[in-house]
VOGU-3710 file (C-alpha; in Angstrom, 3 decimals, decimal comma):
1> xxxxxxxxxx> 70,155/50,204/-192,120  70,598/50,807/-195,878  70,767/47,890/-198,251  73,846/47,730/-200,461  71,638/48,146/-203,533  69,821/51,250/-202,270  70,030/54,302/-204,534  71,405/56,415/-201,681  74,322/54,012/-201,231  74,989/53,994/-204,980
11> xxxxxxxxxx> 75,075/57,808/-205,138  77,495/57,946/-202,203  79,614/55,215/-203,818  79,808/57,143/-207,091  81,005/60,225/-205,210  83,594/58,347/-203,179  84,969/56,469/-206,212  85,077/59,555/-208,437  86,718/61,920/-205,961  88,967/59,097/-204,735
21> xxxxxxxxxx> 90,220/58,553/-208,284  90,946/62,272/-208,630  92,818/62,261/-205,306  94,928/59,265/-206,366  95,653/61,041/-209,655  96,851/64,086/-207,701  99,067/61,986/-205,432  100,557/59,856/-208,197  100,664/62,339/-211,058  98,618/60,003/-213,258
31> xxxxxxxxxx> 95,919/61,429/-215,573  92,680/61,830/-213,623  90,411/61,063/-216,574  92,052/57,679/-217,141  91,899/56,713/-213,460  88,234/57,727/-213,240  87,478/55,621/-216,303  89,305/52,617/-214,809  87,513/53,093/-211,470  84,135/53,257/-213,181
41> xxxxxxxxxx> 84,787/50,095/-215,198  85,886/48,269/-212,028  82,801/49,423/-210,117  80,467/48,757/-213,026  80,823/45,826/-215,412  83,616/44,039/-213,471  82,427/44,154/-209,831  78,786/44,985/-210,509  78,597/47,546/-207,687  77,022/50,167/-209,954
51> xxxxxxxxxx> 74,623/49,638/-212,838  73,389/53,090/-213,919  70,582/51,748/-216,104  69,252/49,603/-213,254  69,987/52,045/-210,435  68,760/55,271/-212,037  66,362/54,012/-214,689  64,766/56,832/-216,664  66,561/59,411/-214,495  69,969/58,506/-215,905
61> xxxxxxxxxx> 69,703/60,529/-219,111  68,376/63,776/-217,535  70,941/63,525/-214,706  73,790/63,255/-217,195  72,406/66,008/-219,424  71,988/68,457/-216,542  75,462/67,645/-215,262  76,919/68,259/-218,729  75,006/71,556/-218,895  76,602/72,772/-215,660
71> xxxxxxxxxx> 80,048/71,572/-216,768  79,733/73,382/-220,104  78,521/76,546/-218,372  81,502/76,471/-216,020  83,719/75,962/-219,048  82,164/78,991/-220,742  82,668/80,940/-217,519  86,417/80,437/-217,948  86,498/81,730/-221,535  87,624/85,345/-221,372
81> xxxxxxxxxx> 87,957/87,208/-224,643  91,269/88,680/-223,546  92,683/85,129/-223,673  92,318/85,396/-227,431  95,350/87,666/-227,404  97,337/84,440/-227,142  95,372/82,163/-229,447  92,572/84,164/-231,093  93,240/83,350/-234,748  94,047/79,749/-233,889
91> xxxxxxxxxx> 90,742/79,322/-232,036  88,771/80,799/-234,935  90,523/78,471/-237,377  89,895/75,444/-235,136  86,184/76,272/-235,118  85,487/77,527/-238,650  87,993/75,354/-240,522  88,669/72,521/-238,094  85,014/71,553/-237,589  84,073/71,053/-241,285
101> xxxxxxxxxx> 87,400/69,391/-242,083  87,140/67,149/-239,024  83,546/66,277/-239,851  84,415/65,342/-243,434  87,447/63,268/-242,445  85,589/61,644/-239,523  82,726/60,727/-241,819  85,111/59,168/-244,339  86,889/57,218/-241,589  83,598/55,896/-240,179
111> xxxxxxxxxx> 82,356/54,970/-243,662  85,476/53,278/-244,983  87,068/52,188/-241,718  84,152/51,199/-239,481  81,907/50,152/-242,340  78,946/52,327/-241,317  76,366/53,521/-243,800  76,966/57,015/-245,153  74,178/58,534/-243,018  75,394/56,910/-239,795
121> xxxxxxxxxx> 79,002/57,767/-240,681  78,025/61,434/-241,137  76,216/61,451/-237,791  79,114/59,811/-235,970  81,661/61,990/-237,770  79,774/65,049/-236,500  79,944/63,793/-232,925  83,665/63,153/-233,300  84,500/66,859/-233,731  83,741/67,070/-230,001
131> xxxxxxxxxx> 86,464/66,821/-227,382  84,794/68,452/-224,403  85,648/70,097/-221,077  84,834/66,962/-219,084  88,052/65,436/-220,384  90,197/68,379/-221,462  89,986/70,356/-218,204  91,208/67,513/-215,917  93,941/66,729/-218,447  95,149/70,342/-218,732
141> xxxxxxxxxx> 95,144/70,697/-214,951  97,954/68,126/-214,765  100,115/69,780/-217,459  102,423/72,770/-217,137  102,512/73,969/-220,738  102,326/77,371/-222,393  99,065/79,318/-221,858  98,512/79,592/-225,624  98,338/75,818/-226,043  96,014/75,515/-223,052
151> xxxxxxxxxx> 93,768/78,260/-224,414  93,553/76,589/-227,822  92,585/73,216/-226,372  90,167/74,718/-223,853  88,364/76,994/-226,314  88,165/74,245/-228,924  86,731/71,775/-226,430  84,075/74,079/-225,000  83,005/75,774/-228,239  82,992/72,620/-230,388
161> xxxxxxxxxx> 81,006/70,592/-227,860  77,589/72,022/-228,812  78,600/72,307/-232,479  79,311/68,589/-232,720  76,009/67,789/-231,025  74,160/70,040/-233,495  75,815/68,366/-236,469  74,468/65,073/-235,142  71,026/66,670/-234,716  71,082/67,835/-238,324
171> xxxxxxxxxx> 72,089/64,424/-239,707  69,525/62,688/-237,478  66,776/64,982/-238,785  67,916/64,274/-242,333  67,756/60,489/-241,774  64,352/60,324/-240,098  62,810/62,697/-242,672  63,541/60,410/-245,572  67,246/60,609/-246,333  67,766/61,640/-249,950
181> xxxxxxxxxx> 64,096/62,629/-250,186  64,350/64,932/-247,158  64,139/68,688/-247,561  67,747/69,471/-246,669  67,248/73,225/-246,850  64,365/73,051/-244,394  66,424/70,966/-241,950  69,347/73,396/-242,128  67,012/76,349/-241,560  65,450/74,616/-238,545
191> xxxxxxxxxx> 68,838/73,858/-236,978  70,178/77,356/-237,628  66,997/78,973/-236,288  67,015/76,823/-233,142  70,720/77,540/-232,626  70,150/81,276/-233,043  67,330/81,185/-230,517  69,591/79,252/-228,120  72,281/81,922/-228,500  69,732/84,662/-227,821
201> xxxxxxxxxx> 68,450/82,879/-224,694  71,976/82,304/-223,366  73,007/85,899/-224,074  69,867/87,289/-222,440  70,348/85,124/-219,345  74,003/86,132/-219,030  73,274/89,848/-219,423  70,333/89,664/-217,015  72,376/88,128/-214,201  75,364/90,421/-214,734
211> xxxxxxxxxx> 72,943/93,361/-214,631  71,080/92,171/-211,539  73,989/90,971/-209,378  75,953/94,272/-209,141  72,749/96,228/-208,442  71,860/94,229/-205,356  68,788/92,552/-206,825  70,059/89,215/-205,488  71,606/88,886/-202,007  75,084/87,366/-201,770
221> xxxxxxxxxx> 73,915/84,123/-200,171  71,453/83,511/-203,024  73,737/84,342/-205,959  75,182/80,845/-206,386  71,766/79,102/-206,079  70,158/81,616/-208,477  72,983/81,096/-210,939  72,746/77,300/-210,821  68,956/77,366/-211,151  69,155/79,759/-214,109
231> xxxxxxxxxx> 71,674/77,532/-215,881  69,410/74,509/-215,547  66,282/76,484/-216,520  67,710/77,983/-219,728  69,260/74,647/-220,682  65,904/72,879/-220,390  64,097/75,738/-222,180  66,438/75,592/-225,168  66,381/71,805/-225,246  62,593/71,887/-225,504
241> xxxxxxxxxx> 62,955/73,924/-228,705  65,409/71,419/-230,221  67,448/68,654/-228,664  71,062/69,551/-227,807  70,627/73,304/-228,403  70,690/73,719/-224,626  74,432/73,048/-224,841  74,790/76,223/-226,916  72,694/78,240/-224,478  74,701/77,407/-221,341
251> xxxxxxxxxx> 78,022/77,866/-223,138  77,025/81,311/-224,439  75,642/82,261/-221,029  78,941/81,325/-219,412  81,002/83,290/-221,945  78,810/86,388/-221,476  79,170/86,243/-217,694  82,918/85,624/-217,951  83,388/88,875/-219,821  81,098/91,106/-217,753
261> xxxxxxxxxx> 81,566/92,257/-214,179  79,423/90,582/-211,525  81,299/91,838/-208,434  81,063/88,281/-207,142  82,963/86,542/-209,901  85,647/84,964/-207,685  83,157/83,435/-205,261  80,856/82,253/-208,041  83,718/80,825/-210,065  85,029/78,848/-207,104
271> xxxxxxxxxx> 81,562/77,510/-206,421  81,202/76,431/-210,046  84,681/74,880/-210,080  83,961/72,835/-206,956  80,589/71,746/-208,324  82,115/70,890/-211,691  84,785/68,674/-210,119  82,033/66,754/-208,325  79,935/66,482/-211,489  82,850/65,452/-213,710
281> xxxxxxxxxx> 83,775/62,752/-211,196  80,223/61,468/-210,943  79,506/61,603/-214,663  82,691/59,735/-215,538  81,929/56,966/-213,079  78,398/56,650/-214,480  79,782/56,731/-218,025  82,293/53,961/-217,375  79,848/51,881/-215,332  77,337/52,019/-218,205
291> xxxxxxxxxx> 79,694/49,937/-220,293  78,394/46,370/-220,173  79,577/43,093/-221,628  76,957/43,232/-224,388  78,541/46,430/-225,661  81,988/44,831/-225,462  80,814/41,789/-227,425  79,384/44,065/-230,144  82,734/45,748/-230,635  83,989/44,460/-233,963
301> xxxxxxxxxx> 87,502/44,214/-235,279  86,716/46,652/-238,095  86,155/49,352/-235,469  89,870/49,146/-234,626  90,618/50,431/-238,127  88,411/53,446/-237,447  90,114/54,136/-234,105  93,546/54,058/-235,748  92,353/56,396/-238,488  90,809/58,738/-235,910
311> xxxxxxxxxx> 93,954/58,904/-233,789  96,638/59,027/-236,461  94,941/60,480/-239,551  91,715/62,382/-238,850  92,801/64,497/-235,871  96,330/65,326/-237,113  95,112/66,265/-240,613  92,266/68,348/-239,155  94,530/70,403/-236,886  97,349/70,793/-239,386
321> xxxxxxxxxx> 94,869/71,984/-242,028  93,079/74,357/-239,657  96,318/75,933/-238,373  98,158/75,855/-241,695  98,307/79,627/-242,225  98,681/80,681/-238,601  101,849/81,655/-236,759  101,456/78,875/-234,210  104,819/77,053/-233,873  104,917/73,590/-235,408
331> xxxxxxxxxx> 105,580/71,899/-232,039  102,445/73,437/-230,568  100,385/72,396/-233,594  101,721/68,871/-233,262  100,741/68,726/-229,595  97,211/70,012/-230,267  96,955/67,547/-233,175  97,541/64,648/-230,785  95,424/65,730/-227,806  91,734/65,074/-228,435
341> xxxxxxxxxx> 90,192/62,804/-225,777  86,429/62,309/-226,048  84,164/62,193/-223,030  80,632/62,146/-221,787  79,103/64,363/-224,486  80,353/62,088/-227,261  78,942/58,974/-225,570  75,694/60,606/-224,449  74,874/62,077/-227,867  75,898/58,889/-229,687
351> xxxxxxxxxx> 73,863/56,695/-227,351  70,815/58,957/-227,617  70,717/58,940/-231,418  71,646/55,256/-231,648  68,576/54,423/-229,546  66,269/56,667/-231,577  67,561/55,442/-234,928  67,256/51,813/-233,825  63,637/52,454/-232,818  62,901/53,879/-236,275
361> xxxxxxxxxx> 64,410/50,800/-237,928  67,666/52,253/-239,291  69,973/49,322/-239,988  73,340/49,310/-238,230  72,459/52,016/-235,701  73,198/49,656/-232,799  76,893/49,699/-233,812  77,186/53,348/-232,709  77,151/52,522/-228,981  80,173/50,168/-228,845
371> xxxxxxxxxx> 81,976/52,373/-231,357  81,337/55,448/-229,196  82,623/53,708/-226,082  85,623/52,457/-228,021  86,511/56,010/-229,068  86,203/57,320/-225,499  88,305/54,533/-223,979  90,951/54,624/-226,710  91,361/58,404/-226,723  91,350/58,795/-222,942
381> xxxxxxxxxx> 94,035/56,167/-222,467  96,059/57,177/-225,533  96,020/60,906/-224,823  95,720/60,825/-221,046  98,778/58,671/-220,455  100,949/60,237/-223,171  100,144/63,970/-222,908  102,823/64,782/-220,328  105,577/62,718/-221,952  104,670/64,010/-225,435
391> xxxxxxxxxx> 104,818/67,604/-224,156  108,263/66,901/-222,667  109,453/65,308/-225,909  108,327/68,373/-227,866  109,936/70,713/-225,347  106,584/72,240/-224,370  106,522/70,959/-220,799  107,848/73,620/-218,469  108,181/71,104/-215,668  106,889/71,389/-212,156
401> xxxxxxxxxx> 106,658/75,053/-211,197  109,575/75,913/-208,940  109,204/79,684/-208,859  108,700/82,165/-206,027  106,188/85,018/-206,414  106,994/88,044/-204,255  104,252/90,634/-203,848  105,701/94,042/-203,035  108,862/95,627/-204,412  111,260/96,884/-201,764
411> xxxxxxxxxx> 114,907/96,496/-200,824  114,390/93,206/-199,010  112,246/91,477/-201,682  114,674/92,583/-204,419  117,657/91,209/-202,489  115,796/87,975/-201,776  114,754/87,704/-205,447  118,410/88,018/-206,483  119,267/85,213/-204,062  116,449/82,985/-205,387
421> xxxxxxxxxx> 117,516/83,675/-208,958  121,066/82,648/-208,037  119,659/79,265/-206,991  118,543/78,716/-210,618  114,895/79,190/-209,721  112,400/81,508/-211,374  111,233/84,494/-209,369  108,801/87,338/-210,016  108,136/90,563/-208,122  104,650/92,066/-208,445
431> xxxxxxxxxx> 103,804/95,617/-207,426  101,347/98,340/-208,423  104,021/101,036/-208,376  106,087/101,586/-211,485  108,532/103,605/-209,390  108,953/100,791/-206,830  109,713/98,307/-209,608  112,560/100,375/-211,069  115,134/98,925/-208,700  113,938/95,388/-209,454
441> xxxxxxxxxx> 114,248/96,014/-213,180  117,766/97,409/-212,682  118,625/94,194/-210,835  117,335/92,228/-213,865  114,499/90,669/-211,842  111,290/89,767/-213,765  108,446/92,036/-212,652  104,698/92,398/-213,003  103,286/95,902/-212,796  99,717/95,878/-211,543
451> xxxxxxxxxx> 97,444/94,651/-208,802  97,973/90,932/-208,429  94,366/90,605/-207,290  92,889/91,959/-210,505  91,320/89,416/-212,806  93,653/90,516/-215,583  96,503/88,715/-213,823  95,050/85,485/-215,220  96,217/86,539/-218,673  99,652/87,854/-217,799
461> xxxxxxxxxx> 100,842/85,506/-215,084  100,723/81,730/-215,196  100,200/80,942/-211,519  101,143/77,307/-212,146  104,820/78,259/-212,392  105,003/79,260/-208,713  105,542/76,972/-205,740  105,311/79,713/-203,151  103,852/83,194/-202,806  105,159/85,644/-200,222
471> xxxxxxxxxx> 103,206/88,873/-199,722  105,711/91,370/-198,298  104,342/94,858/-198,910  104,258/97,507/-196,176  100,449/97,161/-196,047  99,526/94,383/-193,613  95,873/94,300/-194,688  96,805/93,999/-198,361  99,194/91,147/-197,598  96,402/89,318/-195,796
481> xxxxxxxxxx> 93,977/89,953/-198,672  96,433/88,652/-201,262  96,904/85,428/-199,295  93,200/84,858/-198,657  92,284/85,521/-202,313  95,042/83,507/-203,987  95,299/80,619/-201,520  92,495/78,640/-203,252  94,410/78,890/-206,541  97,945/78,231/-205,310
491> xxxxxxxxxx> 97,211/76,297/-202,106  96,860/77,447/-198,500  100,178/75,793/-197,636  101,928/77,785/-200,371  101,050/81,362/-199,408  102,850/83,352/-196,714  102,873/86,968/-195,620  104,810/89,372/-193,541  102,948/91,226/-190,797  103,043/94,750/-189,490
501> xxxxxxxxxx> 104,605/95,839/-186,234  101,428/94,756/-184,381  102,052/91,180/-185,645  98,352/90,348/-185,625  97,891/87,216/-187,674  95,341/84,658/-188,708  96,131/81,405/-190,470  93,061/81,901/-192,584  94,880/84,827/-194,174  98,136/83,052/-194,914
511> xxxxxxxxxx> 100,986/81,741/-192,818  103,202/84,374/-191,227  106,637/84,328/-192,832  109,701/83,234/-190,763  109,922/81,601/-187,319  109,735/84,888/-185,473  107,147/86,532/-187,700  109,596/89,303/-188,518  107,844/92,435/-189,900  108,979/93,739/-193,276
521> xxxxxxxxxx> 110,217/96,948/-191,635  112,545/94,932/-189,406  113,761/92,912/-192,411  114,631/96,131/-194,233  116,469/97,474/-191,173  118,498/94,280/-190,876  119,306/94,335/-194,567  120,637/97,872/-194,126  122,689/96,643/-191,148  124,490/94,165/-193,374
531> xxxxxxxxxx> 122,419/90,976/-192,996  122,766/88,653/-195,975  121,057/85,650/-197,513  122,740/82,281/-197,395  122,113/78,597/-197,742  123,094/75,647/-195,603  123,042/72,066/-196,779  121,961/69,518/-194,194  124,005/66,317/-194,239  124,495/63,245/-192,100
541> xxxxxxxxxx> 127,444/64,979/-190,427  125,885/68,435/-190,089  122,374/67,658/-188,891  119,337/69,876/-188,706  119,600/69,908/-184,887  123,111/71,331/-185,148  121,923/73,883/-187,686  119,013/74,966/-185,463  121,333/75,425/-182,490  123,698/77,496/-184,621
551> xxxxxxxxxx> 120,890/79,710/-185,888  119,522/80,202/-182,375  122,875/81,377/-181,089  123,394/83,752/-184,013  119,870/85,175/-184,084  119,529/84,403/-187,794  116,305/83,528/-189,568  115,418/80,350/-191,455  113,408/81,312/-194,534  112,760/78,135/-196,526
561> xxxxxxxxxx> 113,957/74,618/-197,197  114,758/73,540/-200,753  114,377/69,788/-200,867  116,265/67,407/-203,084  113,009/66,793/-204,997  112,931/70,463/-206,025  110,107/71,405/-203,684  110,399/74,573/-201,612  108,692/74,832/-198,204  108,491/78,073/-196,232
571> xxxxxxxxxx> 109,234/78,459/-192,526  106,487/80,309/-190,640  105,464/81,085/-187,091  103,241/77,997/-186,918  104,880/75,667/-189,429  108,305/74,009/-189,319  108,724/71,931/-192,478  110,518/68,636/-192,133  114,198/68,748/-193,065  116,139/65,688/-194,200
581> xxxxxxxxxx> 119,798/65,122/-195,095  120,350/66,437/-198,603  117,974/69,384/-198,154  119,201/72,968/-198,318  117,934/75,675/-195,958  117,768/79,295/-197,100  118,729/81,717/-194,347  118,866/85,423/-193,507  121,799/85,956/-191,156  123,766/88,732/-189,433
591> xxxxxxxx> 127,042/89,842/-191,037  129,139/88,157/-188,334  127,801/84,711/-189,303  129,054/83,459/-192,678  126,641/81,375/-194,730  127,534/77,701/-194,701  127,144/75,992/-198,066  127,943/72,393/-197,255
//
C-alpha cells in the first residue's frame, strides 16, 4: 500500500487535479488557467498535499524545463506561415517593435514602481515580454473571436517566449561579468551566436524529420516516440550551449515541421495536443503549489504599483505602439493590449536567475521570486476572468458557435441549408466541385470550395463556429472519412453522415443521420416528390410523445432538436436526443403533412 507522501501518489494527484480543473472549466465555462492556478494553490500551500521542492527535489527544474520544451514545440507546430495572411504585419510588429518597447517600459516600471536596481529591473523587464502558450492556448480555446486576433496572440506568445528568456540571459551575463565594466559587445555576440546555433539546430532537426517520415525511414508506430525524443534531445543540446536557447530550438523545429509535409501530421499533431494538455495541467499545478508562505510574506506593497503599471500602462502602450501603423482595427488592438497573462516560463526563468544572482551576492535578487509569482497570479486572474466579457463588450465575441456545416452540395443539402438559414443560424456548404456549388451560390448560401479534409481548411474555415457537421455527399466512404477525421476537432457527438444504399455504418465513423438512416439518394427522391422541411415546437400541451406518434403515422423524419439554450442535437439511428418543453424539432415531412410551428 502506497503512503500518502509517496512520489507516485503525488504524480497521480497532480494529474487528477490538473485535468479535473480543466474539466470543471469546460463544464462551467470558467477560464481553465485560473482554475488550475486555484487548484494548485489549494493543493500546495493551503492543504499541503503537494510540495514540489520537497517531493521532486533536484528533479523539479529539469521536469518543468522539459515540459515547457514540449509545450513550446507543440505551439510552434501550430504556427503555419499561411496564417500570416490574416495577421502577418501585426505579428512582425509585435516581435520587432513590441519586444524592445515592452522591454524598455517593463524595465522602467520595475525600476520606478517595484524599486528594483536597474540591472534587476532590466532582467525582469526582459522576462515580462513573455506571455507564453501555457497560458494563451487554454485561454484562446475558451474564446470564439476572429482568427486574426487569435493568430496575433498565439504567434506573439510562442515567438516571444524564447526571446524574453534570452533577454534575461543577456542581462544576467552582463551582471555577473561586472556590470558597467562588462564587455557588452562580447555578451551580445555570445547571445546572438548561441541563438543562431539554436536556430540552425532546430531547423536541421525539423527538416530531417520531415525528410525521413515521408520516405518510410521511421515506421508509423515509432513516429510519435521519435518526434518526442528528438524534441527533448535538441532542447538539451541547445541548452548545453547556452541556457534558455533550447526554447528557440524547439520553437523553430515546430515551425519548420508545421510548414512541411510529414504525411502523418494529423496523427502527430493530435498526439502532441493530448500530451501538451497533460503537461500544461501538470506544470500549472506544480507552479501554483511551489508558491509558499515565505514568498507571500516577501511580497511588498510597492510591488502592487508595478503590477498596476504592467497591466494598465506597459502592456497597452507596448501594443498600441507596435500596431500603430497597421490596419488592425482599434477594437482588436485594444483586446490584444489587455490580454497578456504570464505563465510557467516567466516564473521558471525568474526563479532560476533569482537563485543564481542571490548566490553571487547581488542585492535585492530575492525580490524577483515573489514579484514573478505576483505577476503570474495577477495577470491570470485579471485576463482569464475578463477576456470573454471584454471581447463581448468590444463586439469581438462571436458567441457560442451555432452553425451547421454541410459537406456535399446537392438539392437536399441546399434546401436544408435554406431552412437552417431561415432559423437565423449560420450554415455553410462545402464541396470540391465548383459546378455543384453554383446552385448553393444562387440560393445565397455561404460555400467553401475545396476538400474539407485538406489542411488548408484551417485557414479558411473557423471550425469553432459550427455545432454540427453533416457529411451528405453521394460517396459513402468519403462521408465516413470526413467524420472520422474531423470528429476529434468538432466532437464525436457533433458529426453525422448519410450512408449509401447498403446502409453499412460504424459509430467510429460518425453517427448515421436520421432515425431511419435514410440514404442521400432517398432524401433527394423525397425532395423531388414534394417533401418539405418544417419545425415543431414541443410544449406542455403538445408533448414529445404526441409528436413522435404523429411522425410515425405520417412517415416523416426527425432531423434535429433546437433547444431553448441554442444548442442543436442531431437525430441518428443510435441516438435520440432528449426533448423538453420549449424545444423545437426540425423535420422532413411528406407534402400531405403540414409543418406544425407551435
